[in-house]
Backbone as CSV, one residue per row, in Angstrom:
resi,resn,N_x,N_y,N_z,CA_x,CA_y,CA_z,C_x,C_y,C_z
1,MET,84.101,96.174,53.635,84.184,96.908,54.449,83.817,97.759,55.530
2,ALA,82.080,97.449,54.861,80.893,98.228,55.751,80.976,97.082,57.098
3,SER,81.130,95.802,56.632,81.032,94.601,57.665,82.067,94.942,58.954
4,THR,83.877,95.508,58.129,84.682,96.292,59.221,84.169,97.513,60.181
5,THR,83.508,98.054,59.778,83.294,99.419,60.392,81.967,98.899,61.121
6,SER,81.448,98.207,60.970,80.023,97.580,61.994,80.563,96.968,63.319
7,THR,81.527,96.416,62.911,82.512,95.950,64.109,83.113,96.028,64.561
8,ASN,83.493,97.363,64.076,84.484,98.615,65.063,83.539,99.697,65.700
9,LYS,82.220,100.077,65.247,81.547,100.484,66.050,80.703,99.926,67.004
10,PHE,80.534,98.724,67.037,79.921,97.821,67.899,81.259,97.439,68.905
11,PHE,82.135,97.623,68.727,83.567,97.409,69.808,83.511,98.624,70.268
12,PHE,83.458,99.877,69.924,83.501,100.899,70.293,82.310,101.170,71.721
13,LEU,81.610,101.348,70.810,79.810,101.004,71.684,80.121,100.047,73.238
14,LEU,80.684,99.172,73.315,80.790,97.797,74.212,81.644,98.666,74.406
15,LEU,82.982,99.172,74.469,84.003,99.785,75.454,83.661,100.942,76.185
16,ALA,82.360,101.512,75.401,81.997,102.604,75.686,80.625,102.412,77.225
17,SER,80.389,101.347,76.953,79.274,101.378,77.611,80.075,100.895,79.345
18,PHE,80.848,100.140,79.319,81.897,99.371,79.981,82.559,100.493,80.795
19,ALA,82.962,101.390,80.424,83.536,103.048,80.973,82.384,103.795,81.610
20,ILE,80.908,103.779,80.954,79.715,104.335,81.779,79.738,103.579,82.872
21,ALA,79.479,101.853,82.890,79.553,101.643,84.495,80.175,101.428,85.275
22,GLN,81.651,101.811,84.983,82.516,101.925,85.662,82.294,103.236,86.774
23,VAL,81.866,104.136,86.076,82.148,105.446,86.238,80.454,105.615,87.596
24,VAL,79.315,104.522,86.998,78.158,105.336,87.945,78.332,104.050,88.723
25,GLN,79.088,103.012,89.063,79.652,102.472,89.758,80.692,103.011,91.490
26,ALA,81.419,103.417,90.945,82.430,104.208,91.508,82.425,105.142,92.973
27,GLY,83.298,104.836,93.524,82.869,105.460,94.797,82.612,104.464,95.851
28,ASP,82.603,104.806,97.363,81.988,104.095,98.538,80.583,105.200,98.554
29,ALA,79.851,104.340,98.832,78.077,104.418,99.302,78.282,105.102,100.559
30,ASP,77.184,106.312,101.101,77.267,107.273,102.599,76.858,105.757,103.239
31,ILE,77.107,105.712,104.465,76.468,104.774,104.985,75.762,105.680,106.826
32,THR,74.973,105.406,107.195,74.259,105.611,107.730,74.372,105.753,109.712
33,SER,75.838,105.093,109.481,76.464,104.630,110.828,77.913,105.520,111.277
34,ASP,78.057,105.451,112.604,79.664,105.502,112.441,80.554,104.803,111.903
35,PHE,80.584,103.443,111.893,81.313,102.636,110.625,80.690,101.161,110.957
36,LEU,81.260,99.976,109.453,80.030,99.230,109.650,80.791,98.142,110.021
37,ALA,80.743,97.052,110.426,81.161,96.193,110.879,80.560,94.792,110.910
38,PRO,81.473,93.640,109.876,80.495,91.908,109.331,79.999,91.966,110.683
39,PRO,78.728,90.697,110.146,77.958,90.218,110.913,78.348,89.350,112.173
40,GLY,78.616,89.048,113.653,79.312,88.465,114.379,80.510,89.136,114.758
41,ALA,81.271,90.253,114.135,82.488,90.632,114.134,82.507,91.337,115.602
42,THR,83.569,91.194,116.632,83.852,91.829,117.804,84.255,92.863,117.731
43,VAL,84.065,94.278,117.932,83.952,95.339,117.804,84.554,95.944,119.051
44,ASP,86.108,96.207,119.141,86.673,96.661,120.299,88.229,97.687,119.255
45,GLY,89.362,97.564,119.972,90.157,98.564,119.367,91.244,97.352,118.207
46,ASN,90.945,96.344,118.362,91.379,95.220,117.361,90.669,95.327,116.313
47,PHE,89.371,95.593,116.225,88.777,96.020,115.041,89.220,96.947,114.088
48,PHE,89.566,98.154,115.118,89.895,99.304,114.010,91.680,99.248,113.673
49,THR,92.396,98.379,114.302,93.967,97.867,114.273,94.393,97.355,112.968
50,TYR,95.780,97.520,112.050,95.868,96.628,110.958,97.106,96.487,111.596
51,THR,97.437,95.131,111.719,99.709,94.873,111.777,99.462,94.184,110.586
52,GLY,99.053,94.018,109.527,99.634,93.194,108.418,100.982,94.107,107.812
53,MET,101.406,95.226,108.023,102.945,96.006,107.430,104.391,95.988,108.528
54,ARG,103.718,95.199,109.615,104.522,95.020,111.081,106.443,94.657,110.101
55,ASN,105.901,93.579,109.518,106.779,92.729,108.948,107.846,94.005,107.668
56,LEU,107.361,95.067,107.360,108.285,95.719,106.659,109.375,96.066,107.108
57,VAL,109.023,96.246,108.246,109.673,97.049,109.199,111.382,96.566,109.198
58,ASN,111.529,95.085,109.718,112.974,94.584,109.616,113.186,93.489,108.297
59,GLU,112.020,93.558,107.536,112.275,92.136,105.951,113.195,92.926,104.982
60,LYS,113.634,91.884,104.297,114.836,92.175,103.488,114.035,92.575,102.228
61,PRO,114.313,93.723,101.341,113.849,94.484,100.342,113.780,92.774,99.317
62,PRO,112.517,92.914,98.553,111.803,91.836,97.732,112.768,92.017,96.412
63,ALA,112.271,90.876,95.686,113.460,90.923,94.447,112.848,91.030,93.330
64,ASN,111.698,91.435,93.450,110.368,91.746,92.079,109.343,93.162,92.929
65,PHE,109.198,93.463,91.659,108.042,94.842,92.752,106.934,94.132,93.527
66,THR,106.704,94.851,94.508,105.617,94.279,95.061,104.807,95.662,95.876
67,VAL,103.650,95.513,95.570,102.688,96.096,96.673,101.657,95.344,97.645
68,LYS,101.570,95.473,98.517,101.064,95.391,99.878,99.578,96.198,100.173
69,LYS,98.745,95.332,99.894,97.322,96.551,100.005,96.557,96.853,101.362
70,VAL,96.066,97.411,101.262,95.446,97.968,102.495,93.977,98.198,102.480
71,SER,93.084,97.497,101.722,91.642,98.026,101.208,90.723,96.897,102.140
72,MET,89.624,97.549,102.311,88.418,96.646,102.949,88.634,95.007,103.153
73,ALA,89.172,94.431,102.372,89.290,92.819,102.110,90.325,92.556,102.907
74,GLU,91.513,93.669,102.769,92.302,92.851,104.216,91.947,93.324,105.403
75,PHE,91.288,94.770,105.602,91.242,95.343,107.177,89.771,95.695,106.706
76,PRO,88.354,94.404,107.227,87.108,95.207,107.316,86.902,96.730,107.908
77,ALA,87.858,96.992,108.637,87.337,98.396,109.842,86.701,99.331,108.131
78,LEU,87.486,99.685,106.970,87.739,100.782,106.534,86.570,100.383,105.337
79,ASN,85.617,99.676,105.347,84.257,99.096,104.489,83.645,100.442,104.897
80,GLY,83.106,101.557,103.981,82.444,102.513,104.120,83.173,103.847,104.856
81,GLN,84.434,103.743,105.073,85.691,105.281,105.390,86.273,105.711,103.812
82,SER,85.749,105.488,102.922,86.612,106.333,101.974,87.890,106.626,101.559
83,VAL,88.510,105.267,102.533,90.347,105.349,102.161,90.487,103.993,102.611
84,SER,91.929,103.772,101.692,93.134,102.776,101.780,93.950,102.970,101.348
85,TYR,95.095,102.061,101.769,96.511,101.928,101.232,97.207,101.580,100.295
86,ALA,97.970,101.218,100.025,99.131,100.420,99.386,100.433,101.027,99.835
87,VAL,101.382,99.957,100.298,103.162,99.959,100.051,103.517,99.551,98.982
88,LEU,104.378,100.526,98.207,104.695,99.916,96.749,106.562,99.584,97.280
89,GLN,107.000,98.487,97.070,108.160,98.385,97.024,108.866,97.883,95.529
90,PHE,109.948,98.959,95.439,110.677,99.080,94.052,112.224,98.481,94.091
91,PRO,112.398,97.271,93.769,113.829,97.450,93.669,114.533,97.895,92.715
92,THR,115.915,97.748,92.437,116.329,98.969,91.194,115.578,98.030,89.975
93,GLY,115.220,98.943,89.228,114.789,98.763,87.658,113.846,98.262,87.398
94,THR,112.841,98.529,88.723,111.685,97.681,88.823,110.560,98.339,88.081
95,ILE,109.121,98.478,87.588,107.809,98.941,87.429,107.076,98.522,87.962
96,ASN,105.907,99.289,88.138,104.393,98.838,88.454,103.832,99.746,87.429
97,PRO,103.631,98.583,86.470,103.261,98.801,84.834,101.669,99.822,85.013
98,PRO,101.582,99.991,83.513,100.277,100.990,83.328,99.219,99.978,83.537
99,HIS,98.620,101.318,84.490,97.096,100.266,84.986,96.096,101.487,85.879
100,THR,95.128,101.388,85.939,93.929,102.360,86.178,92.990,102.142,87.736
101,ASN,93.019,103.099,88.298,92.096,103.065,89.831,90.579,103.298,89.155
102,SER,89.727,102.512,88.840,88.521,102.845,88.602,87.629,103.986,89.576
103,ARG,87.936,103.476,90.875,87.407,104.018,91.919,87.543,105.057,92.603
104,SER,88.869,105.101,92.421,89.463,106.271,93.332,90.939,107.269,92.896
105,THR,90.835,108.543,92.999,92.486,109.306,92.822,93.779,108.519,93.834
106,GLY,94.384,108.806,93.309,95.701,108.277,94.148,96.680,109.362,94.488
107,LEU,97.611,109.052,95.671,98.360,109.894,95.998,99.315,109.228,96.302
108,LEU,100.657,109.310,95.479,101.744,108.629,95.924,103.243,109.171,96.861
109,PHE,103.313,108.834,98.095,104.525,109.649,98.507,105.560,108.833,98.836
110,VAL,106.402,109.680,98.152,108.568,108.381,97.974,108.509,108.694,99.469
111,ILE,109.040,107.861,100.207,109.983,107.877,101.406,111.028,107.118,101.687
112,ARG,111.362,106.575,100.126,112.781,106.483,100.019,113.056,106.142,98.180
113,GLY,113.820,107.011,98.207,114.583,106.774,96.406,113.970,107.296,95.658
114,SER,113.863,107.477,94.782,113.321,108.516,93.281,112.825,107.650,92.906
115,LEU,111.499,107.881,92.229,110.621,107.289,91.224,110.413,108.033,89.707
116,GLU,110.104,107.448,88.609,109.886,108.525,87.732,108.593,107.766,86.916
117,VAL,107.205,108.738,87.443,106.034,108.493,87.739,105.585,109.353,86.196
118,GLY,104.371,108.608,85.489,103.747,109.552,84.458,101.871,108.883,84.435
119,PHE,101.292,109.655,83.979,99.532,109.275,83.642,99.433,109.823,81.869
120,VAL,98.402,109.687,81.600,97.604,109.951,80.524,96.296,110.065,80.731
121,ASP,96.186,111.427,80.609,94.987,112.392,80.381,93.987,111.936,79.451
122,THR,92.488,112.084,78.987,91.475,111.633,78.646,91.699,112.191,77.002
123,THR,92.909,113.036,77.074,93.110,113.708,75.321,94.391,113.526,75.137
124,ASN,94.629,111.899,75.674,96.140,110.895,75.516,97.370,112.291,75.821
125,LYS,97.599,113.009,76.489,99.061,113.903,76.783,99.075,112.884,77.931
126,LEU,100.417,113.146,77.984,101.392,112.452,78.957,102.026,113.087,79.721
127,TYR,101.629,113.039,80.910,102.421,113.528,82.730,103.169,112.985,83.062
128,THR,104.857,113.360,83.223,105.272,112.749,83.807,106.296,114.064,84.705
129,GLN,106.806,113.148,85.931,107.741,113.552,86.825,108.737,112.414,87.633
130,THR,109.528,112.741,87.806,110.681,112.392,88.414,110.766,112.667,90.140
131,LEU,110.200,111.870,90.810,110.048,112.016,92.022,111.392,111.883,93.104
132,GLN,111.590,112.397,93.988,112.373,112.033,95.026,112.180,111.667,96.204
133,THR,112.692,111.522,97.208,112.345,111.252,98.469,111.847,112.645,99.299
134,GLY,110.361,112.272,99.607,109.565,113.534,100.395,108.792,114.062,99.544
135,ASP,108.618,113.842,97.880,107.714,114.344,97.260,106.391,114.121,97.358
136,MET,105.372,113.880,96.270,104.210,114.111,96.444,103.576,114.242,95.173
137,PHE,102.762,113.024,94.715,102.152,112.766,92.727,100.823,112.600,92.795
138,VAL,99.902,113.061,92.347,98.504,112.470,92.281,97.924,112.005,91.044
139,PHE,97.497,110.382,91.142,97.086,110.272,90.136,95.799,110.211,89.614
140,PRO,95.071,111.522,88.878,93.678,111.623,88.720,92.942,109.797,88.595
141,LYS,91.640,110.097,88.972,90.415,108.750,89.471,90.577,108.130,87.580
142,GLY,90.915,106.948,87.405,90.774,106.458,86.216,91.278,106.617,85.083
143,LEU,92.874,107.159,85.523,93.634,107.416,84.396,94.753,106.791,84.380
144,ILE,94.766,106.036,83.419,96.370,104.813,83.302,97.471,105.709,83.342
145,HIS,97.792,104.973,84.126,99.634,105.599,85.001,100.259,104.304,85.550
146,TYR,102.028,105.044,85.912,102.542,104.124,85.740,103.741,104.808,86.976
147,GLN,104.673,103.768,87.532,105.783,104.247,88.341,106.859,103.662,87.746
148,TYR,107.924,104.291,88.150,109.536,103.096,87.592,110.416,103.678,88.117
149,ASN,111.490,102.602,89.287,112.914,102.820,89.459,113.596,102.652,88.460
150,ALA,114.120,104.004,88.155,115.620,104.010,87.139,116.658,103.762,87.394
151,ASP,116.453,104.130,88.844,117.852,104.032,89.575,118.782,102.596,89.334
152,PRO,119.934,102.405,89.598,120.422,101.173,88.959,120.939,100.631,90.056
153,GLU,121.074,101.417,91.238,121.387,101.082,92.700,120.284,100.476,94.293
154,LYS,119.944,101.910,93.999,118.931,102.108,95.146,117.491,101.122,95.057
155,ILE,117.017,101.063,96.265,115.487,100.849,95.824,114.597,101.485,95.998
156,ALA,113.188,101.817,96.135,112.275,102.805,96.360,111.223,102.092,96.874
157,LEU,110.856,103.165,97.808,109.532,102.909,98.993,108.690,104.416,98.567
158,ALA,107.356,103.175,98.389,106.110,104.762,98.066,104.921,104.130,99.135
159,ILE,104.642,104.916,99.349,103.232,105.109,100.043,102.045,105.709,99.203
160,ALA,100.979,104.779,99.039,99.261,104.987,97.999,98.300,105.235,99.264
161,ALA,98.066,106.336,98.310,96.857,106.512,99.285,95.468,106.924,98.621
162,PHE,94.412,106.177,99.533,93.072,105.947,97.847,91.897,106.853,98.663
163,GLY,90.869,107.584,97.923,89.712,107.417,98.357,88.610,106.741,98.289
164,ASN,88.962,105.411,98.461,88.303,104.781,98.579,88.261,103.360,99.511
165,ALA,87.618,102.500,99.896,88.101,101.188,100.800,88.399,100.381,99.813
166,SER,88.264,100.344,98.392,88.359,99.816,97.364,88.496,100.617,96.239
167,ALA,89.783,100.538,95.597,90.181,101.631,95.079,89.953,100.699,93.136
168,GLY,90.108,99.150,93.431,89.972,99.485,91.977,90.352,99.192,90.631
169,THR,91.794,98.588,90.977,93.021,98.446,90.043,92.759,97.534,88.916
170,GLU,93.396,97.885,88.067,92.819,97.208,86.676,94.430,97.406,85.954
171,PRO,95.325,96.109,85.878,96.226,96.249,84.811,95.915,96.483,83.887
172,LEU,96.505,97.170,83.278,96.312,97.593,81.460,96.566,96.446,80.471
173,LEU,97.647,95.594,80.920,98.004,94.357,79.606,97.116,93.373,79.870
174,ALA,96.972,93.089,81.734,96.435,91.702,81.418,94.935,92.087,81.666
175,THR,94.346,93.376,81.594,92.840,93.313,80.812,92.663,93.398,79.391
176,LEU,93.966,93.630,78.879,93.708,93.914,77.083,93.886,91.857,76.829
177,PHE,95.023,91.482,77.288,95.750,90.093,77.085,95.696,88.746,77.933
178,ALA,94.924,89.156,79.231,94.537,87.981,80.137,93.376,87.292,80.186
179,THR,92.962,88.617,79.062,91.191,87.579,79.367,91.054,87.007,78.223
180,ASN,89.173,87.060,78.227,89.039,86.579,76.932,88.444,86.961,76.153
181,ILE,88.478,88.258,75.433,88.555,89.339,74.397,89.184,87.972,72.967
182,ASP,88.143,88.088,72.330,88.205,87.266,70.610,90.008,87.372,70.724
183,GLU,90.850,86.574,70.328,91.966,87.423,69.869,91.862,87.764,68.435
184,ASN,90.836,87.158,67.640,90.619,88.346,66.686,90.497,89.589,66.516
185,ILE,89.902,90.045,67.509,88.897,91.079,67.635,90.707,92.051,68.527
186,SER,91.196,91.373,69.094,92.525,91.977,69.502,93.429,92.680,68.612
187,ALA,93.453,91.382,67.477,94.190,91.626,66.465,93.784,92.775,65.935
188,LYS,92.691,92.869,65.103,92.505,93.671,64.301,92.319,95.356,65.363
189,SER,91.849,95.577,66.665,91.980,96.537,67.664,93.665,97.175,66.978
190,PHE,94.505,96.115,67.350,95.847,96.684,67.492,97.121,96.654,65.721
191,ASN,95.516,96.107,64.958,96.548,96.293,63.335,97.482,95.843,63.649
192,THR,97.389,94.296,63.963,98.390,93.195,63.845,97.597,92.045,63.640
193,ASP,98.480,90.565,63.774,97.785,89.321,63.689,97.504,88.506,65.152
194,VAL,96.789,87.571,64.481,96.328,86.688,65.930,97.983,86.115,66.716
195,ALA,99.073,85.564,65.570,99.963,85.110,66.402,101.173,86.324,67.556
196,THR,100.838,87.499,67.255,101.795,88.332,67.549,100.227,88.469,69.249
197,ILE,99.234,88.466,68.823,98.490,88.809,70.294,98.622,87.290,71.160
198,GLN,98.489,86.117,70.467,98.911,84.942,71.310,100.607,85.091,71.525
199,ALA,101.492,85.897,71.161,102.484,85.452,72.103,103.105,86.286,73.023
200,LEU,102.145,87.513,72.811,101.835,88.628,74.277,101.463,87.722,75.360
201,LYS,100.089,86.795,74.720,99.206,86.455,76.203,100.729,85.441,76.589
202,ALA,101.230,85.071,76.064,101.994,83.959,76.453,102.943,84.278,77.101
203,SER,103.400,85.260,77.274,104.756,86.323,77.541,104.054,86.478,78.826
204,LEU,102.715,86.948,79.100,102.428,88.042,80.460,102.284,86.143,80.935
205,ALA,101.610,85.209,80.399,101.584,84.063,81.307,102.754,83.296,81.965
206,SER,104.042,83.859,81.235,104.937,83.230,82.125,105.842,83.956,82.929
207,LYS,105.293,85.254,83.371,105.593,86.092,83.764,104.434,86.173,85.146
208,ALA,103.353,85.525,85.430,102.590,85.558,86.336,103.084,84.268,87.417
């Protein structure tokens, strides 16, 4: 019994230290110039322009939930500017599974269709809403949240704005079951057996 208690305490402290490290690292660093450009980059109007969303205008809706990110990885001019975007496309019945954005608050704007959304605060209280076209919803930084298109006929399209050039998205299921956390630890944490954990991992791998 004492050994189990010690293991649980160690696992809790490990998770707590990870969470604290994430908070410490959160947020864009202040810059002392107007903008940051990679070494050797040609800085003109093209540097400050991103054209990767043009194909959204005429392309057919995707078959699965799709996210098109515009962070500093895709658009280097965002580095140090504390802003990034994502376009989320939801075919009927699709979901953006529970995840967190450790470095930024998210502001979601529905521009087509409707979405059921929700987040869980640090007291484990769930806040939900059904958003219609033109509605906005804020997801506080670091909290687990999701979006779901429950409409059986209409697609949904939304834009997410973030207050960081790299919002830091961590999918909850992938973090828990598609990493190298020991299966015995996962089984004990979720009060189940190793076979169940292995089945969850296999299910995630088949959808990747």
